[in-house]
C-alpha positions as CSV (number, residue, x, y, z in Angstrom):
1,M,143.2,216.2,50.1
2,K,145.1,213.1,49.0
3,A,144.6,211.5,52.4
4,A,141.0,212.4,52.5
5,S,140.4,211.0,49.0
6,G,142.3,207.8,50.0
7,R,140.0,207.3,53.0
8,A,137.0,208.0,50.8
9,R,138.1,205.5,48.3
10,S,138.7,203.0,51.1
11,L,135.3,203.6,52.6
12,S,133.6,203.4,49.2
13,G,135.5,200.2,48.4
14,L,134.3,198.7,51.7
15,L,130.7,199.7,51.0
16,M,130.8,198.4,47.5
17,S,132.2,195.0,48.7
18,R,129.4,194.8,51.4
19,M,126.7,195.7,48.8
20,S,128.1,193.3,46.2
21,G,128.3,190.4,48.8
22,T,132.0,189.8,48.3
23,K,134.1,188.9,51.4
24,R,137.4,190.3,52.3
25,R,140.2,188.0,53.4
26,P,140.2,187.7,57.2
27,R,143.3,188.9,59.0
28,A,144.7,187.1,62.1
29,S,146.0,190.4,63.6
30,S,147.0,193.8,62.6
31,R,150.7,192.9,63.1
32,N,150.5,190.2,60.3
33,T,149.4,192.6,57.5
34,K,153.0,193.2,56.5
35,L,153.8,189.5,56.1
36,P,153.2,187.7,52.8
37,Y,150.1,185.6,52.8
38,S,152.1,182.5,52.4
39,E,153.9,183.1,55.7
40,R,150.7,183.9,57.7
41,P,149.0,181.1,59.7
42,R,145.3,180.7,59.4
43,D,143.2,181.5,62.4
44,S,142.0,177.9,62.4
45,Q,145.5,176.7,62.7
46,V,146.3,178.9,65.7
47,L,143.1,177.9,67.3
48,A,143.8,174.2,66.8
49,M,147.3,174.6,68.4
50,T,145.7,176.4,71.3
51,L,143.1,173.7,71.8
52,L,145.7,170.9,71.6
53,I,147.9,172.5,74.3
54,G,144.8,173.0,76.4
55,L,143.8,169.4,76.1
56,A,147.3,168.3,77.0
57,W,147.3,170.6,80.0
58,L,144.0,169.2,81.5
59,P,145.4,165.8,82.7
60,L,148.3,167.7,84.3
61,I,146.2,169.8,86.6
62,P,146.3,167.3,89.5
63,D,150.0,166.7,89.1
64,I,151.4,170.3,89.2
65,E,151.0,173.0,91.8
66,P,147.8,175.2,91.8
67,A,149.6,178.5,91.1
68,P,151.3,177.5,87.8
69,S,148.2,175.6,86.7
70,V,146.0,178.6,87.3
71,Y,148.4,180.9,85.4
72,I,148.5,178.4,82.5
73,G,144.7,178.5,82.3
74,F,144.8,182.3,82.4
75,L,147.2,182.4,79.4
76,L,145.0,180.0,77.4
77,V,142.0,182.2,78.0
78,L,144.0,185.3,77.0
79,R,145.0,183.5,73.8
80,L,141.4,182.7,73.0
81,V,140.4,186.3,73.6
82,A,143.1,187.5,71.3
83,Q,141.9,185.0,68.7
84,R,138.4,186.6,68.8
85,W,139.6,190.2,69.1
86,P,143.1,190.5,67.4
87,A,143.5,194.0,68.6
88,L,143.8,192.6,72.2
89,S,146.8,190.4,71.3
90,P,149.6,191.3,73.7
91,G,152.7,193.0,72.3
92,R,156.3,192.5,73.1
93,W,156.4,194.8,76.1
94,I,153.4,192.9,77.6
95,L,154.8,189.5,76.8
96,L,158.0,190.2,78.7
97,P,156.3,190.7,82.1
98,L,154.0,187.8,81.4
99,T,157.0,185.6,80.8
100,L,158.8,186.8,84.0
101,A,155.6,186.2,86.0
102,G,155.3,182.6,84.7
103,I,158.9,181.9,85.5
104,A,158.5,183.4,89.0
105,G,155.3,181.4,89.6
106,V,157.0,178.1,88.8
107,F,160.0,178.9,91.0
108,G,157.9,180.2,93.8
109,S,155.9,176.9,93.8
110,Y,158.8,174.5,93.6
111,Q,161.9,176.5,94.6
112,T,163.6,175.0,91.6
113,F,163.4,174.5,87.9
114,V,164.8,171.0,88.0
115,G,162.8,167.8,88.4
116,R,159.7,166.2,87.0
117,D,157.1,168.5,88.5
118,A,158.9,171.8,88.1
119,G,160.2,171.0,84.7
120,T,156.8,170.0,83.3
121,A,155.2,173.1,84.8
122,L,157.8,175.3,83.2
123,L,157.6,173.6,79.8
124,T,153.8,174.0,79.8
125,T,154.0,177.7,80.8
126,M,156.5,178.4,78.1
127,L,154.5,176.7,75.4
128,V,151.4,178.7,76.3
129,L,153.4,181.9,76.3
130,K,154.7,181.0,72.9
131,L,151.1,180.8,71.7
132,L,150.7,184.5,72.5
133,E,153.5,185.6,70.2
134,I,152.6,183.6,67.1
135,R,153.0,185.8,64.0
136,R,154.4,183.5,61.3
137,L,153.6,180.1,60.0
138,R,157.0,179.1,61.3
139,D,155.9,179.9,64.9
140,V,153.1,177.3,64.7
141,R,155.5,174.7,63.3
142,V,157.8,175.2,66.2
143,E,154.8,174.8,68.6
144,T,153.8,171.5,67.0
145,V,157.3,170.1,67.5
146,L,157.6,171.3,71.1
147,F,154.2,169.9,71.8
148,G,155.6,166.4,71.5
149,F,157.9,167.1,74.5
150,L,154.8,168.0,76.5
151,L,153.1,164.8,75.6
152,V,156.2,162.7,76.5
153,S,156.5,164.5,79.9
154,Q,153.1,163.2,81.0
155,F,154.3,159.6,81.1
156,L,156.5,160.6,84.0
157,F,153.3,161.1,86.0
158,D,150.9,158.4,84.6
159,Q,151.7,155.4,82.4
160,S,148.2,153.9,82.3
161,P,146.7,152.7,79.0
162,Q,144.0,155.3,79.3
163,R,146.5,158.1,79.4
164,A,148.6,156.5,76.6
165,L,145.5,156.3,74.4
166,Y,144.6,159.9,75.2
167,L,148.1,161.2,74.4
168,T,148.2,159.1,71.2
169,L,145.0,160.8,69.9
170,L,146.6,164.2,70.7
171,L,149.7,163.2,68.9
172,L,147.7,162.2,65.8
173,L,145.9,165.5,65.9
174,D,149.3,167.3,66.2
175,I,150.6,165.4,63.1
176,A,147.4,166.3,61.3
177,L,148.1,170.0,62.1
178,M,151.7,169.5,60.8
179,A,150.3,168.1,57.6
180,D,147.8,171.0,57.3
181,L,150.7,173.5,57.8
182,S,152.6,171.9,55.0
183,A,149.8,171.5,52.5
184,R,147.9,174.9,52.8
185,T,145.5,173.7,50.1
186,G,141.8,173.0,50.1
187,K,138.9,174.6,51.9
188,G,136.8,173.9,54.9
189,N,136.3,170.2,55.7
190,Q,138.5,169.1,52.9
191,V,141.5,170.5,54.6
192,V,140.6,168.8,57.9
193,L,139.9,165.4,56.3
194,S,143.0,165.5,54.2
195,A,145.2,166.3,57.2
196,V,143.6,163.6,59.3
197,R,144.1,161.0,56.5
198,T,147.7,162.0,56.2
199,A,148.3,161.7,59.9
200,G,146.6,158.3,60.0
201,K,148.7,157.0,57.1
202,L,152.0,158.2,58.7
203,F,150.9,156.5,62.0
204,L,150.2,153.2,60.2
205,Q,153.4,153.4,58.2
206,A,155.4,153.8,61.4
207,L,153.6,151.1,63.4
208,P,155.4,148.0,61.9
209,L,158.8,149.5,62.6
210,A,157.8,150.4,66.1
211,L,156.6,146.8,66.7
212,V,159.8,145.3,65.4
213,L,161.9,147.6,67.7
214,F,159.6,146.8,70.7
215,V,160.0,143.0,70.2
216,L,163.7,142.8,69.3
217,F,165.4,145.8,70.8
218,P,167.4,144.6,73.9
219,R,165.6,145.3,77.3
220,L,167.2,146.4,80.5
221,D,166.1,145.1,83.9
222,S,166.5,148.7,85.3
223,P,166.1,152.1,83.6
224,L,169.1,154.1,82.5
225,W,167.8,157.0,84.5
226,S,164.9,157.9,86.7
227,L,163.4,160.9,88.4
228,P,162.7,160.7,92.1
229,D,159.1,161.3,93.2
230,P,159.3,164.4,95.5
231,V,155.9,163.7,96.9
232,Q,155.2,160.3,98.5
233,R,151.8,159.3,97.1
234,G,149.3,158.0,99.6
235,R,149.4,154.2,99.7
236,T,146.8,152.0,101.4
237,G,147.7,148.8,103.0
238,M,148.1,147.0,106.3
239,S,150.8,147.7,108.9
240,D,153.1,145.4,110.8
241,W,151.1,145.8,114.0
242,L,147.6,144.9,115.0
243,E,145.1,146.5,117.4
244,P,141.3,147.0,117.5
245,G,140.3,149.0,114.5
246,S,143.5,148.7,112.5
247,L,142.1,146.3,109.9
248,S,138.6,147.6,109.8
249,E,140.0,150.8,108.3
250,V,141.9,149.0,105.7
251,V,139.0,146.9,104.4
252,L,137.0,150.0,103.5
253,S,139.5,150.6,100.7
254,G,138.6,148.9,97.4
255,E,142.2,149.4,96.1
256,T,144.0,146.4,94.6
257,A,146.7,144.9,96.9
258,F,148.0,142.4,94.4
259,R,147.1,140.0,91.5
260,V,147.9,136.4,91.3
261,K,148.3,134.2,88.2
262,F,148.3,130.5,89.0
263,E,150.1,128.0,86.8
264,G,147.4,125.5,87.4
265,P,143.9,125.5,88.8
266,I,143.0,128.0,91.5
267,P,142.8,126.4,94.9
268,P,139.5,126.3,96.8
269,E,138.3,129.5,98.4
270,D,138.8,128.3,101.9
271,K,142.5,127.7,101.1
272,L,143.2,131.2,99.9
273,F,145.0,132.6,102.9
274,W,147.7,135.1,101.8
275,R,150.4,135.2,104.4
276,G,151.9,138.6,105.2
277,T,153.4,139.9,108.4
278,I,153.6,138.0,111.7
279,T,152.9,139.5,115.1
280,W,154.3,137.9,118.2
281,H,154.5,140.4,121.1
282,S,151.4,141.8,122.8
283,D,151.1,144.6,125.4
284,G,147.5,143.8,126.0
285,R,146.3,146.2,123.3
286,R,148.7,146.2,120.4
287,W,150.3,143.2,118.8
288,T,153.7,143.8,117.1
289,G,156.4,141.8,115.4
290,W,159.3,139.8,116.9
291,P,160.6,141.6,120.0
292,D,163.9,143.4,119.7
293,G,167.0,141.9,121.3
294,V,165.6,138.3,121.1
295,P,167.0,136.1,118.3
296,L,164.3,134.7,116.0
297,G,166.0,131.3,116.0
298,S,165.9,128.8,113.2
299,A,163.2,126.5,112.1
300,E,163.1,123.2,110.3
301,K,162.2,123.1,106.7
302,P,158.5,122.4,106.5
303,I,157.5,118.9,105.3
304,A,155.1,119.5,102.4
305,S,152.7,117.1,100.8
306,E,152.4,116.6,97.1
307,D,149.9,119.5,96.6
308,E,152.5,122.2,95.9
309,I,151.2,125.0,93.8
310,A,153.2,127.6,91.7
311,Y,152.0,131.1,90.9
312,Q,153.1,134.6,90.1
313,V,152.2,137.6,92.2
314,D,152.0,141.2,90.9
315,L,152.2,143.3,94.0
316,E,151.2,146.9,94.1
317,P,153.6,149.5,95.6
318,S,153.3,149.6,99.4
319,G,156.6,151.2,100.6
320,K,157.1,148.2,102.9
321,R,159.4,145.2,102.7
322,W,157.0,142.3,103.2
323,L,155.7,140.2,100.4
324,F,152.5,138.1,100.3
325,A,152.4,134.4,99.6
326,L,149.9,131.6,99.7
327,D,150.0,129.8,103.1
328,L,152.5,128.2,103.4
329,P,155.4,129.5,101.2
330,L,158.2,127.1,100.3
331,R,160.2,129.1,97.7
332,V,160.1,132.6,96.5
333,D,162.3,133.9,93.6
334,G,163.7,137.3,93.2
335,K,165.4,139.5,95.8
336,A,163.5,138.1,98.8
337,R,163.9,135.6,101.7
338,I,161.7,133.5,103.9
339,L,162.2,133.9,107.6
340,S,161.9,131.0,110.1
341,D,158.3,132.1,110.9
342,F,157.5,131.8,107.2
343,Q,157.2,135.6,106.7
344,V,158.5,136.7,103.2
345,L,160.6,139.8,103.2
346,A,162.0,141.6,100.2
347,L,165.6,143.0,100.4
348,S,164.3,146.5,99.7
349,P,161.0,148.3,100.1
350,V,158.4,147.8,97.4
351,E,158.3,151.2,95.8
352,D,157.0,150.1,92.4
353,N,155.0,147.2,91.1
354,R,156.9,144.0,92.1
355,I,156.4,140.8,90.2
356,Y,157.7,137.6,91.7
357,R,157.1,133.8,91.5
358,A,156.5,131.6,94.5
359,V,155.7,128.0,95.3
360,S,153.5,127.1,98.3
361,A,152.1,124.0,100.0
362,L,148.4,123.8,101.0
363,S,149.2,120.9,103.3
364,Y,152.3,120.9,105.4
365,H,154.0,120.1,108.7
366,T,156.3,122.8,110.1
367,G,158.3,120.5,112.4
368,K,159.6,121.2,115.9
369,L,159.2,124.4,117.8
370,S,162.4,126.3,118.6
371,P,162.9,127.4,122.3
372,E,162.9,131.1,121.3
373,Q,159.6,130.8,119.5
374,K,158.1,128.9,122.4
375,Q,159.2,131.6,124.9
376,V,157.8,134.5,122.8
377,G,154.7,132.5,121.7
378,T,153.5,132.0,125.2
379,Q,154.3,135.6,126.5
380,L,151.4,137.2,128.3
381,P,150.7,140.9,128.8
382,D,150.2,142.4,132.3
383,N,146.5,143.1,131.9
384,V,145.2,139.5,131.8
385,T,142.1,139.6,134.0
386,P,141.0,136.8,136.5
387,R,137.8,136.1,134.5
388,M,139.9,135.4,131.4
389,R,142.0,132.9,133.4
390,E,138.9,131.4,134.9
391,L,137.4,130.9,131.4
392,V,140.5,129.0,130.1
393,A,140.8,127.1,133.4
394,G,137.2,125.8,132.9
395,W,138.2,124.4,129.5
396,Q,141.2,122.6,131.0
397,Q,139.6,120.9,133.9
398,D,139.8,117.5,132.3
399,G,143.4,118.0,131.2
400,A,142.5,118.8,127.7
401,S,145.2,118.9,125.1
402,G,146.0,121.9,122.9
403,G,143.8,120.7,120.1
404,V,140.8,120.2,122.4
405,L,141.5,123.7,123.9
406,V,141.3,125.2,120.4
407,G,137.9,123.5,119.7
408,R,136.4,124.7,123.0
409,A,137.5,128.3,122.4
410,L,135.9,128.2,118.9
411,D,132.7,126.8,120.5
412,F,132.8,129.7,122.9
413,F,132.6,132.2,120.0
414,R,130.0,130.1,118.2
415,E,127.6,129.5,121.1
416,N,127.7,133.0,122.7
417,P,126.1,136.1,121.1
418,F,129.3,137.4,119.3
419,H,128.6,139.6,116.3
420,Y,130.8,140.5,113.3
421,T,130.8,144.2,112.5
422,L,132.9,146.9,111.0
423,F,131.8,149.4,113.6
424,P,132.4,147.9,117.0
425,P,131.8,149.9,120.2
426,R,134.8,151.6,121.8
427,L,136.8,149.4,124.1
428,G,138.6,150.6,127.3
429,A,142.1,150.0,128.5
430,N,141.7,146.3,128.4
431,P,140.1,145.6,125.0
432,T,140.3,141.8,125.1
433,D,138.5,141.5,128.4
434,A,135.8,144.0,127.3
435,F,135.3,142.3,124.0
436,L,135.1,138.7,125.5
437,F,132.6,139.5,128.3
438,E,130.9,142.8,127.5
439,T,130.5,144.2,123.9
440,R,131.1,140.9,122.0
441,K,131.0,142.9,118.7
442,G,134.1,143.2,116.6
443,F,136.0,142.7,113.4
444,C,138.6,140.0,112.6
445,E,141.3,141.7,114.6
446,H,139.1,141.5,117.7
447,Y,138.6,137.7,117.3
448,A,142.2,137.0,116.3
449,S,143.8,138.9,119.2
450,S,141.4,137.6,121.9
451,F,141.7,134.0,120.6
452,A,145.5,134.2,120.5
453,L,145.6,135.5,124.1
454,L,143.2,132.8,125.3
455,M,145.5,130.1,123.8
456,R,148.6,131.6,125.5
457,I,146.7,131.6,128.8
458,G,146.2,127.9,128.3
459,G,149.9,127.4,127.6
460,V,149.5,126.9,123.8
461,P,152.0,129.0,121.7
462,A,150.1,131.3,119.4
463,R,150.9,134.1,117.0
464,I,148.7,136.3,114.7
465,V,149.2,136.4,111.0
466,L,148.2,139.6,109.1
467,G,147.4,139.1,105.4
468,Y,144.5,138.7,103.0
469,M,141.9,136.0,102.6
470,G,140.2,135.0,99.3
471,G,140.2,137.1,96.2
472,E,138.1,137.6,93.1
473,Y,138.7,135.7,89.9
474,N,138.9,137.9,86.8
475,P,137.8,135.6,83.9
476,I,139.0,138.2,81.3
477,G,142.6,138.1,82.4
478,D,142.5,134.6,84.1
479,Y,144.0,135.8,87.3
480,L,142.9,136.5,90.9
481,I,142.4,140.0,92.3
482,V,143.2,140.5,96.0
483,R,142.0,143.9,97.3
484,Q,142.6,145.8,100.4
485,S,139.1,144.9,101.4
486,D,140.2,141.3,101.6
487,A,142.5,142.1,104.5
488,H,142.2,139.6,107.3
489,A,143.9,138.4,110.5
490,W,144.0,134.8,111.8
491,V,145.9,132.8,114.4
492,E,148.5,130.1,114.2
493,V,148.8,127.8,117.2
494,W,151.6,125.2,117.7
495,L,150.3,121.7,118.5
496,D,152.3,118.6,119.3
497,G,152.6,116.4,116.3
498,E,151.2,118.9,113.9
499,G,153.4,122.0,114.2
500,W,152.0,125.4,113.5
501,V,148.3,125.1,112.6
502,R,146.1,127.9,111.1
503,V,142.9,128.7,113.0
504,D,140.5,131.4,111.8
505,P,138.3,132.3,114.9
506,T,136.3,134.8,112.9
507,S,134.7,131.9,110.9
508,A,133.1,130.7,114.1
509,V,130.6,133.6,114.1
510,A,127.2,132.4,112.9
511,P,126.2,134.0,109.6
512,E,123.0,135.4,111.0
513,R,125.1,137.4,113.5
514,V,126.9,139.3,110.7
515,E,126.0,143.0,110.8
516,R,125.2,144.1,107.3
517,S,126.3,147.5,106.1
518,A,126.2,149.3,102.8
519,L,130.0,149.9,103.1
520,L,130.5,146.1,102.9
521,E,128.7,145.8,99.6
522,G,131.0,144.0,97.2
523,L,134.0,144.0,99.5
524,A,136.1,141.0,100.2
525,S,134.4,138.6,97.8
526,G,136.3,135.7,99.2
527,T,135.3,136.1,102.8
528,P,132.0,134.3,103.7
529,M,131.2,137.1,106.2
530,R,130.6,139.7,103.5
531,F,128.3,140.4,100.6
532,R,129.0,139.1,97.1
533,I,128.5,140.9,93.8
534,E,125.7,138.5,92.9
535,D,123.6,140.2,95.6
536,A,123.9,143.6,93.9
537,S,121.6,145.1,91.3
538,T,121.9,144.6,87.6
539,L,123.5,148.0,87.1
540,L,126.1,147.4,89.8
541,R,126.9,144.0,88.3
542,W,127.5,145.6,84.9
543,A,129.6,148.3,86.4
544,H,131.6,145.6,88.2
545,H,132.2,143.6,85.0
546,L,133.4,146.8,83.3
547,G,135.8,147.2,86.2
548,L,137.1,143.7,85.7
549,L,137.6,144.5,82.0
550,R,139.5,147.7,82.9
551,D,141.7,145.9,85.4
552,A,142.5,143.2,82.8
553,I,143.5,145.8,80.3
554,E,145.7,147.7,82.8
555,T,147.3,144.5,84.0
556,G,148.2,143.4,80.5
557,W,149.5,146.9,79.6
558,R,151.7,146.9,82.7
559,N,153.0,143.4,82.3
560,W,153.6,143.3,78.5
561,V,154.5,147.0,77.9
562,L,155.7,148.8,80.9
563,N,157.3,145.9,82.8
564,L,158.6,144.0,79.8
565,S,161.9,142.8,81.4
566,S,164.8,141.1,79.5
567,A,163.7,137.7,80.9
568,R,160.1,138.2,79.7
569,Q,161.3,139.5,76.3
570,Q,163.5,136.4,75.9
571,R,160.4,134.2,76.6
572,M,158.4,136.2,74.0
573,I,161.2,135.7,71.5
574,E,161.3,132.0,72.2
575,T,157.6,131.9,71.5
576,L,158.2,133.4,68.1
577,G,160.7,130.6,67.4
578,L,163.8,132.9,67.7
579,G,165.0,131.5,71.0
580,A,168.3,130.2,69.5
581,L,169.4,133.8,68.7
582,H,171.4,135.6,71.4
583,E,173.2,138.9,71.5
584,Y,174.7,139.2,68.0
585,G,172.0,137.1,66.4
586,L,169.2,139.3,67.9
587,T,171.1,142.4,66.7
588,L,171.2,140.9,63.2
589,A,167.6,140.0,63.4
590,L,166.7,143.5,64.5
591,I,168.7,145.1,61.7
592,T,167.3,142.7,59.1
593,S,163.7,143.1,60.2
594,A,163.9,146.9,60.4
595,G,165.5,147.0,56.9
596,A,162.8,144.7,55.5
597,V,160.0,146.9,57.0
598,L,161.6,150.1,55.7
599,G,162.1,148.5,52.3
600,L,158.5,147.4,52.0
601,L,157.4,150.8,53.1
602,L,159.7,152.4,50.5
603,V,158.3,150.2,47.7
604,A,154.7,151.0,48.8
605,L,155.4,154.7,48.8
606,T,157.1,154.8,45.4
607,R,154.8,152.4,43.6
608,T,152.3,154.2,41.4
609,A,148.8,153.4,42.4
610,R,146.8,151.6,39.8
611,P,143.7,153.6,38.7
612,Q,140.5,152.1,39.9
613,D,138.4,153.6,37.1
614,P,138.3,151.2,34.0
615,L,138.7,154.2,31.7
616,E,141.8,155.4,33.5
617,R,143.3,152.0,33.4
618,I,142.9,151.9,29.6
619,Y,144.5,155.4,29.3
620,E,147.4,154.3,31.5
621,R,148.1,151.3,29.3
622,F,148.0,153.6,26.2
623,C,150.5,155.9,27.8
624,H,152.7,153.0,28.9
625,R,153.0,151.7,25.4
626,L,154.1,155.1,24.2
627,A,156.6,155.3,27.0
628,R,158.2,152.1,25.9
629,I,159.1,153.6,22.6
630,G,160.6,156.7,24.2
631,L,157.6,159.0,24.4
632,P,156.5,159.1,28.1
633,R,153.8,161.4,29.3
634,R,154.8,164.3,31.4
635,S,153.0,164.9,34.7
636,S,151.8,168.3,33.6
637,E,150.3,167.1,30.2
638,G,146.7,166.5,29.5
639,P,145.6,164.0,26.9
640,V,145.3,166.5,24.0
641,A,148.6,168.2,24.7
642,Y,150.2,164.8,25.0
643,S,148.8,163.5,21.7
644,R,150.1,166.6,19.9
645,R,153.6,166.1,21.2
646,V,153.5,162.4,20.2
647,I,152.2,163.2,16.7
648,A,154.9,165.9,16.3
649,A,157.6,163.4,17.2
650,R,156.0,160.5,15.2
651,P,153.8,161.7,12.4
652,D,153.4,158.2,11.2
653,M,151.2,157.4,14.3
654,R,148.8,160.3,13.7
655,P,145.7,158.3,12.8
656,P,145.6,155.8,15.7
657,V,146.7,158.4,18.3
658,E,144.1,160.9,17.2
659,A,141.4,158.3,17.0
660,F,142.1,157.0,20.5
661,I,142.5,160.4,22.2
662,A,139.3,161.7,20.5
663,R,137.3,158.8,21.8
664,Y,138.9,159.0,25.3
665,V,138.2,162.7,25.6
666,A,134.6,162.2,24.4
667,R,134.2,159.4,27.0
668,R,136.0,161.3,29.9
669,Y,134.7,164.8,29.3
670,G,131.8,164.5,26.9
671,A,128.4,162.8,26.8
672,S,129.7,159.5,25.2
673,A,129.5,157.5,28.4
674,G,127.9,154.3,27.1
675,P,129.4,150.8,27.5
676,E,129.8,150.5,23.7
677,N,132.1,153.5,23.7
678,L,134.3,151.8,26.4
679,K,134.4,148.6,24.4
680,E,135.5,150.4,21.3
681,L,138.2,152.2,23.2
682,R,139.5,148.8,24.4
683,R,139.5,147.5,20.8
684,Q,141.5,150.5,19.7
685,L,144.0,149.9,22.5
686,Q,144.4,146.3,21.4
687,R,145.2,147.3,17.8
688,F,147.6,150.1,18.9
689,R,151.1,148.5,18.9
690,P,153.6,151.3,18.4
691,L,157.1,150.3,17.4
692,R,160.3,152.2,18.1
693,K,161.9,153.9,15.0
694,R,165.0,152.3,13.6
695,G,168.1,153.9,14.9
696,H,166.5,154.9,18.2
């Protein structure tokens, strides 16, 4: 009977509350009913934590294996379902197999728990599993702290400014949630706005100290630790060999090869030949580097004119050793060397962004030809055909010199119906012969390889240079962008009295014989063969300008944040006028600056804000005068209670205190809001000059 009556009372109470319109306090789950209300998280707080982890997981989807990623998504959906229907929240005996399944999924995908990828996948899985067992307010607080580790781990995958901005926003939201968990006051939007304001204030307060540490904290040229990348990311770029079709595949990529910052004006467009690898040996189809077993020999130092130009190159990762320099490189700093054929090689493969300075000469004389280079530079493959020899013999009937032979070969390409195309027809076993006399359609590698072979038939040493031509100026960042689509091949021939001379046979093709294609739109802006961005529509031009803005932001972020070396930090410190400080001086400057920032922050936090309301300023001055005589106002006292305590301690001040408080209360809480009332209150304050009692 008692149980029945209890259920009846419960039912009746529920019906009465529904009829009266009162609302019962929502419960997060049936398991939380035994906890005090002060220890229970609100549903909105748990939902906010779930959404934050979900937003942090989204950028990681391409970086972790599919199996753990799908499982994380499943757990997030399960958490949202339990949020809507608390009865479906998994218990301890369900969480145990879910945890074991998550651990097994990570290990099955990576065969380890150690490393960047496996560690991040395991951390994300454990964080989402922790969401499913949230019962107390403390559990949400633990999640907010661990969430910071999830944000930091993402920089191991991507350090772009876009990812940094995205993660900063998530961090601010996480701090706002921490503030909300600590406050637990307010309702609705007031809670959200108050938490966001608190997070913003904390961020702004920490920013000055972060800037001081960023500028003055000593930088290392290499990291203290690093995690190897278990998966070699795909990299576009040219190879150290050349054959028909090899470069036409590269130019279809719009990826950036490198960026160049000149110390002076940018050279003319027809001088922007970026020297890369050199190919010497040909088997009739493929051109490769210097043949094995043959010494490269030495070369004289080039005689440069006065038009030397200095610049800085920011090279994208390629996994190769060669570096690119403006033709002709004279000096390159860093861990690199210039070979006798003026190819620049790094001492180790370029696995990360490589920044180096170089000096080149636009006009030069390379000096004498070594016997080794003459031998290899005139080597002929076995598939040279009779009609190729007859063609060259016709150019040499009058005993033409090497320079004349070059001009006649260029006239041959110019006067015959040769076409420039990215999609040439297939060539047979002898591609040079087929190109010269049959198809006459090709890309720069077809023209360079056939021209070099014709020169060698005529006894002129020749080699092919693989590199880039041109580049696009970015006015936002004031640097030149050289893309993979600017890849180019040209020929160098050795002429008596001139040394190695650059010849670009592709430029001999008449512009009207350039085959236009949509794939060439906007590619290789520095090459006269291809379209320029001015030919595109307005929408494409706007998109292109936005791309330049993005590239400038990313370049600045990488150079001044990610790749801030000790040398660049020293230059920045010298710009600030602190160049005379070294080691101990910088340490002292760091400690002093950090102390000053913290001191100013402490003063700002402890200083009582001055009321903005004129009435409040008058009341604050009234309280301040009483505090000077030993009667300060307590934080819990209202004006009436304060006046009673003052009168009890100093009955002699009853008339002025009662008059002032009466007028203040009437102004603050009553209808006496006119300007005359405020003026009278100011006059009363001016007359109120309390004195300390003798003996006190």
